[in-house]
N, C-alpha and C positions, 0 to 999 in steps of 0.2 A: 390599443390592447387594454383590457380592464381586468382587474383582479377579481376572481370568483371566490366569494367568501362562503363559509358553511362548515359543517362538520367534516374534518379530514378523514380519508380512508385510513384504517389502521390494520397493519398486517402483524400478526403475532409471531413471536420467535418460534422457529422450528427445531433449533438445536440449542444445546447449552452454550452460553456465550462467555468466553473468557474465564477469569478466576472467580472466586467466591465473592458474591455481592456485586458483580459486574452488571452494568446496564448499558444498553445501546439504543440510541435514537438518532435517526436520520430523516430529514424532511426534503422531499423533492418538489420542485415547482415546474409547471408546464413551460413557463417563459423565463427569459433572463430577468435578473434583478428581483427575483422572488415574487413574480406575478403569475397569475393564472391559477389553475387547479393545483391543490396541495395534497400530497400523499405522505403520511408518516409511516416509517418503518421501524420496527424494533427487533427484527430478525431477518434472516436471509429471504431474498425475493428473486426468484428465477426469471420473472418476466414482469417488469414494472409497466410495460405497455398494456397489460390487462387493466391497469388502474388509471393511466393517463396516456395521452397521445405521444408525448415526448417529455424529455427532461432538459429544461433550459437553465436551471440553477439548482443549487443544493445547499442546505445548511446541516452540518453535523453538530448535533447538540451533545452527544456523547459517543465515543467510539474507541478505536478507529474502525474504518470500513475500507473495503475495496469495491470499486465499481467496475463493471465490465462493458465492453463495447457491444456485445451481443447478448441475447437472452441465453439462459442456461449457463452463465458464468464462462462465456467464450470470448475470444478476440482479445483486444488490448485491455490491459489492466490499469486502473487508476487508484492510487492510495488516497483516501480521504480522511484526514485527521480533523480534530475538533476545529470548527471555524466556518466561515461563510465562503461560498463559491458562486458569485453572481453570474458567471458566464463560463463557457467551456474553456477559455484560455486560462482560467485560474486553476484547473485541475490537470491540464496537459499542455505540453509544448509541441505536440504533434498535430499539425493542422489537418492531416489526413484522417485522424481518428478523434472525433469530437462528440460522439454520442455515448450515452449511458443507458443500458437496457436491463441490467441486472445488478444486484448488490448482495454482499454478505459481510457480516462482522469479521474483523480480523482477531484471531486468538492472541491474547497477551498473557502468557503463563509464567514468565520469569522476570525477576528483577535484574538479571544479568543479561549481557549481550555479547555473544561470541559467534563469529562467522568465519568459515574457512572456504577459500576459493582455490580451485585447481585449474591448471592449464589444460589438462586433458580429461577425457571422460573417465568414469570409474575411479575418481580421486587420484589420478596419476599426474606426473609432471610437476612443474613448479607449483609451490603452494604459498598462499598469503593468508595469514590469520589476523582478524580484526577483533579487538576486544574493547567494548565500551567506547566506541569512537565512530565518527562519520568520516567518510573519505570522498571528497569531491573529485579526486582524480587518482585512479590507481597508478597510472603511468608516472605521476609525480613522486610516488613512493617506490619506483623501480619495478613495478609489476606491469606486464603487458595487458593489452585490452582483451586478449583471448581468455575466456572463462568457460570451460566446458563441463564442469561439475562443481558441486558445492555441498557444504554441510552447515546447516543452521543449528549450531550446538545449543544455543540458548537465545531467547529474544526473538523478535520478529523484525525482518529487514526488508528493504526494497532496493533493488539494483536498477541502474539506468544504462542504456546503451551508449550514452555520451557523457563526457565530463560535466560537472556542474549540475548534476541531477536533472539532466535533460534527455529527451528521447523516449524510447519505449521503456515501460516500467515492468519490473518482474518482482513478484512477492515471494519472500522466503520465510515461511513459518517453520517451526521446529521440525527437523527431519533431514533426510539425505536425498540429494538430487544427483543421480549418477550421470545424467545426460541433460544438455540444455533444453531439450524438448520437455523435460519434467517441470520446468518453470514457465513453459509457454513460449519459449523463444524459437525462432527459426534459424538462428545463427549463434555461435558461441562468443558473443560480444557483450561485455559489461565494462564500463569505464568509470562508474562511480557508484557508491553504495551508502546508505544511511540507515540508522535505526528508526523503526516506527515506534514512537513513544505513546504512552497511554495518557491522553490529556483529559480523561474523565476524572481520574483519581489524583493526578498531579497537574496543577495549573500550568506549570512550565513544560509539561510534556516529557518529563524525565524521571525515572525511578530513583536514581541515586546520584549523589554529587561525585565529581571526579576525585580520585585519590590525590592528595597533595604530592607534588613532584612528579606525577605521571602525566606527561603532556601528550603521550601517544600510546595507543594500544594496538599497534600494528607490528606484526612479525612476518618475516618472509622466509621461505624455505626452499 
């Protein structure tokens, strides 16, 4: 395989992106290890296959972004923060879902992060509140793996179907999700969650430093 050089295709932004002064740039390559045809994106792209035959690797120069398995923002979701993704195994642990066909920037509109998870739909049942923290295992904090509704009070989050940030990924931007179908799931199962940090404006990918003496931002109800 040989790398094809030349002027990359450029897709302009279609919507306002993030906060004031935010910029987004993602580069997709046809083959693994950043080889082949190159396409640069600065805004949402409903069908990248109009520009290239496939996506074999990705570089996020500024973001974050979410990639989708299908065109039109459908199928499995894959959060892509600033960095290099030389092959499919670097953006997912799901061997059954390894394609990227559409992309959009993730909205980062708050310096704070608060997420509420509920056992039942319509915000009923047991509740877990997470403030400025990442949780690799909900069960380790005494919360079951059943999450049927959620409220993203502030910040942008990604939930995973298995502990350790593995399995299916589900994006939670600011808003209320009364049913697990609202975040693209087919079952009410989430076992780990983490914040999506803005790595364009903060090199470490985090808005604020932890408060002294506050080692955990988790509350259960």
